[in-house]
C-alpha positions as CSV (number, residue, x, y, z in Angstrom):
1,M,-9.4,31.5,-71.0
2,L,-6.2,29.5,-70.9
3,K,-4.3,32.7,-70.1
4,L,-6.6,33.4,-67.2
5,T,-6.2,29.9,-65.9
6,K,-2.4,30.2,-65.9
7,I,-2.7,33.5,-64.1
8,L,-4.9,31.9,-61.4
9,I,-2.4,29.0,-61.0
10,M,0.5,31.3,-60.6
11,A,-1.4,33.4,-58.0
12,V,-2.1,30.2,-56.0
13,V,1.5,29.2,-56.2
14,I,2.7,32.6,-55.1
15,I,0.2,32.7,-52.2
16,C,1.3,29.2,-51.1
17,A,4.9,30.2,-51.2
18,I,4.2,33.3,-49.1
19,I,2.3,31.1,-46.6
20,V,5.2,28.5,-46.4
21,V,7.7,31.3,-45.9
22,K,5.6,33.0,-43.3
23,D,3.9,30.1,-41.5
24,K,4.6,26.4,-40.8
25,P,2.2,23.5,-40.2
26,V,2.2,22.3,-36.6
27,Y,-0.2,20.4,-34.3
28,G,-1.9,22.2,-31.5
29,V,-2.1,20.0,-28.4
30,T,-5.3,20.3,-26.4
31,Y,-5.6,18.8,-22.8
32,K,-8.6,19.2,-20.5
33,G,-10.2,21.6,-23.0
34,E,-7.2,23.9,-23.2
35,V,-4.5,24.4,-25.9
36,I,-1.3,23.8,-24.0
37,G,1.2,24.2,-26.8
38,Y,2.3,23.1,-30.3
39,V,4.4,20.2,-31.6
40,E,6.0,19.7,-35.0
41,N,5.6,15.9,-35.2
42,K,2.6,14.3,-33.7
43,E,3.8,10.7,-34.0
44,E,7.2,11.5,-32.4
45,F,5.5,13.4,-29.6
46,E,3.1,10.5,-28.8
47,K,6.2,8.2,-28.5
48,D,7.6,10.7,-26.0
49,I,4.4,10.6,-24.0
50,D,4.6,6.8,-23.8
51,E,8.3,6.6,-22.9
52,I,8.5,9.5,-20.4
53,I,5.0,9.4,-18.8
54,I,2.9,6.3,-19.5
55,N,5.7,3.8,-19.3
56,K,7.6,5.5,-16.4
57,K,9.9,3.2,-14.5
58,G,10.3,3.3,-10.8
59,E,10.0,1.2,-7.6
60,N,6.5,0.1,-6.9
61,I,5.0,1.8,-10.0
62,A,2.3,-0.4,-11.5
63,F,1.0,1.9,-14.2
64,V,0.5,5.6,-15.1
65,T,-2.6,7.2,-16.6
66,L,-3.6,10.6,-17.8
67,D,-6.8,12.2,-16.4
68,E,-8.1,13.0,-19.9
69,P,-7.1,12.1,-23.5
70,V,-4.7,14.4,-25.5
71,N,-6.2,15.8,-28.7
72,Y,-4.3,17.2,-31.7
73,E,-5.4,19.7,-34.4
74,L,-3.3,20.7,-37.4
75,K,-2.6,24.5,-37.5
76,L,-0.4,27.0,-39.1
77,L,2.1,28.7,-36.8
78,S,4.2,31.7,-37.6
79,T,7.8,30.8,-38.3
80,S,8.8,33.3,-35.7
81,Q,7.2,31.2,-33.1
82,T,8.7,28.0,-31.7
83,T,7.0,24.7,-30.6
84,N,7.2,23.7,-26.9
85,E,7.3,19.9,-26.7
86,N,9.2,19.8,-23.3
87,E,6.8,22.2,-21.6
88,I,3.8,20.2,-22.8
89,L,5.3,17.0,-21.5
90,Q,5.8,18.6,-18.1
91,K,2.2,19.7,-18.0
92,L,1.0,16.2,-19.0
93,E,3.2,14.6,-16.4
94,H,1.9,16.9,-13.7
95,G,-1.6,15.8,-14.6
96,S,-0.8,12.1,-14.7
97,K,-1.9,9.7,-12.0
98,I,0.6,7.1,-10.8
99,T,-0.8,3.8,-9.4
100,Y,1.7,1.9,-7.1
101,R,1.8,-1.8,-6.4
102,T,3.0,-3.4,-3.2
103,Y,2.5,-6.6,-1.3
104,A,0.9,-7.2,2.1
105,I,1.8,-10.2,4.2
106,T,-1.5,-11.1,5.9
107,L,-1.7,-12.7,9.3
108,N,-5.0,-14.4,10.3
109,G,-6.8,-12.4,7.5
110,Q,-5.4,-9.0,8.5
111,N,-2.8,-7.0,6.6
112,D,0.3,-7.1,8.8
113,Q,3.4,-6.0,7.0
114,Y,4.0,-4.4,3.6
115,V,7.0,-5.1,1.4
116,N,8.1,-4.0,-2.1
117,S,8.1,-7.2,-4.1
118,L,6.3,-10.5,-4.4
119,E,9.7,-12.2,-4.1
120,E,10.3,-10.6,-0.7
121,A,6.8,-11.5,0.5
122,E,7.2,-15.1,-0.5
123,N,10.6,-15.3,1.2
124,I,9.1,-14.1,4.5
125,V,6.1,-16.4,4.3
126,E,8.3,-19.5,3.7
127,Q,10.5,-18.7,6.7
128,I,7.5,-18.0,9.0
129,K,5.9,-21.3,8.0
130,D,9.1,-23.2,8.7
131,E,9.5,-21.7,12.1
132,Y,6.0,-21.6,13.5
133,E,3.7,-24.1,11.8
134,K,4.4,-26.7,14.4
135,K,4.1,-24.3,17.3
136,L,0.9,-22.4,16.4
137,N,-2.3,-22.6,14.6
138,F,-2.4,-19.5,12.3
139,E,-3.0,-18.3,8.7
140,I,-0.4,-16.4,6.7
141,G,-0.7,-15.2,3.1
142,I,0.2,-12.6,0.5
143,L,-2.1,-9.9,-0.9
144,E,-1.3,-7.7,-3.9
145,I,-2.1,-4.0,-3.0
146,Y,-2.7,-1.1,-5.5
147,T,-2.7,2.5,-4.2
148,D,-2.1,6.0,-5.4
149,D,-0.8,7.0,-2.0
150,L,2.3,5.0,-1.3
151,N,3.1,7.1,1.9
152,S,-0.1,5.8,3.5
153,L,1.5,2.3,3.8
154,E,4.5,1.6,6.0
155,I,6.6,-0.4,3.6
156,Q,9.4,-2.3,5.3
157,D,12.6,-3.9,4.1
158,I,12.5,-7.7,4.3
159,E,14.5,-8.0,7.6
160,I,12.4,-5.5,9.5
161,A,9.1,-7.0,8.2
162,K,10.2,-10.5,9.2
163,T,11.3,-9.3,12.7
164,K,8.0,-7.7,13.4
165,I,6.0,-10.8,12.4
166,D,8.3,-12.9,14.6
167,E,7.6,-10.7,17.6
168,E,3.9,-11.1,17.2
169,L,4.0,-14.8,16.8
170,E,6.5,-15.3,19.7
171,E,4.0,-13.5,21.9
172,K,1.2,-15.8,20.7
173,V,3.5,-18.8,21.5
174,K,4.0,-17.6,25.0
175,I,0.2,-17.2,25.5
176,E,-0.4,-20.7,24.2
177,K,2.2,-22.2,26.6
178,S,0.5,-20.5,29.5
179,K,-2.8,-22.3,28.8
180,I,-4.0,-25.6,30.3
181,N,-6.7,-27.4,28.3
182,G,-7.1,-24.3,26.2
183,V,-7.8,-22.1,29.2
184,L,-5.5,-19.1,29.9
185,L,-4.4,-19.1,33.5
186,A,-3.8,-15.9,35.4
187,S,-1.7,-15.7,38.5
188,V,-3.4,-13.6,41.2
189,P,-1.5,-12.9,44.5
190,V,-3.3,-14.0,47.6
191,T,-2.9,-12.2,50.9
192,G,-4.7,-12.4,54.3
193,R,-6.7,-15.3,55.9
194,V,-8.5,-17.7,53.7
195,S,-12.0,-18.7,54.9
196,S,-14.8,-20.8,53.4
197,R,-17.9,-19.2,52.0
198,Y,-19.6,-20.1,55.3
199,G,-17.3,-17.8,57.2
200,D,-15.1,-19.0,60.1
201,T,-15.4,-18.8,63.9
202,E,-12.6,-19.1,66.3
203,D,-12.2,-19.4,70.0
204,R,-9.2,-20.1,72.2
205,N,-9.3,-23.9,71.9
206,S,-11.3,-24.6,68.7
207,R,-11.9,-23.4,65.2
208,T,-14.6,-24.2,62.6
209,W,-14.3,-23.9,58.8
210,G,-17.3,-24.4,56.7
211,T,-19.2,-27.4,58.0
212,G,-16.2,-28.9,59.8
213,Y,-15.1,-28.6,63.4
214,C,-11.5,-28.5,64.8
215,S,-10.4,-28.7,68.4
216,S,-7.0,-27.9,69.9
217,I,-5.2,-30.7,71.7
218,R,-1.6,-29.9,72.8
219,N,-1.3,-27.1,70.2
220,R,-2.5,-29.4,67.4
221,Y,-5.8,-29.2,65.6
222,I,-7.9,-32.2,65.3
223,C,-10.6,-31.7,62.7
224,S,-13.8,-33.6,61.9
225,W,-16.1,-33.0,58.8
C-alpha cells in the first residue's frame, strides 16, 4: 500500500512537471463578453489600466470610464504562446469614454463663451464687472460644463472670449444711450408736405391747417386758431 502511494505521488509530480514545462498559468482577459487576450500578472495589468486609461491626463479631461467591467480568469497557456498586454490595453482604450470639462461664461442666463479653465473664466468675469457694472444692468456668471463631444463647443482663448463679450456689451451700451425714459428712439426721415389729420386746403391768398385759418397779407401768413 505504501509502495502504491509513493508511485501515485511520483506520477502526480511527473505530470505536474510536464504541465509546467508545457504550459504556464496566465489570466484570460474578458471584455464585453469576449476574451481579448492574456496577461501574466493581473495586479500589474490593472495598474496599467489605471495609469494609461482611467487616469489619462490631458487638457479638459474630467474623467475616463470603460463601457463595461474587465473580467479575469486563470488559465493555462502553452509556453509557445505569448501574452499580449499592449494589444489588450489598446482595445480597452478604444472602448473607453472620455468626459471633458469646460467652463461657460453666462450672460443674462445664456451660455455665451467657453474657456478651458475656471481661472480663465473668473478672470474674464472680474474684468467685465469692473468695466460695465456702472454702465449696464446685466447678469454674468460661470457654469461648469461636462461633455463627451468637445468639438461641439467653441472653446476660445481668454483674449478672444473677452473681446466677444465686450462687443456684445458695447452694443447694449449704445442701445441704452439712445433711449429716453427707457424708450428706444428711431430716426425716420421725413419728406414731402406735412399736413394735419384733417387735411389741408389752400388757395391763392389763404391756407387752412386742421381747425385753424391763415390769410396772406404782404406775403406773410396771419393765422388764427
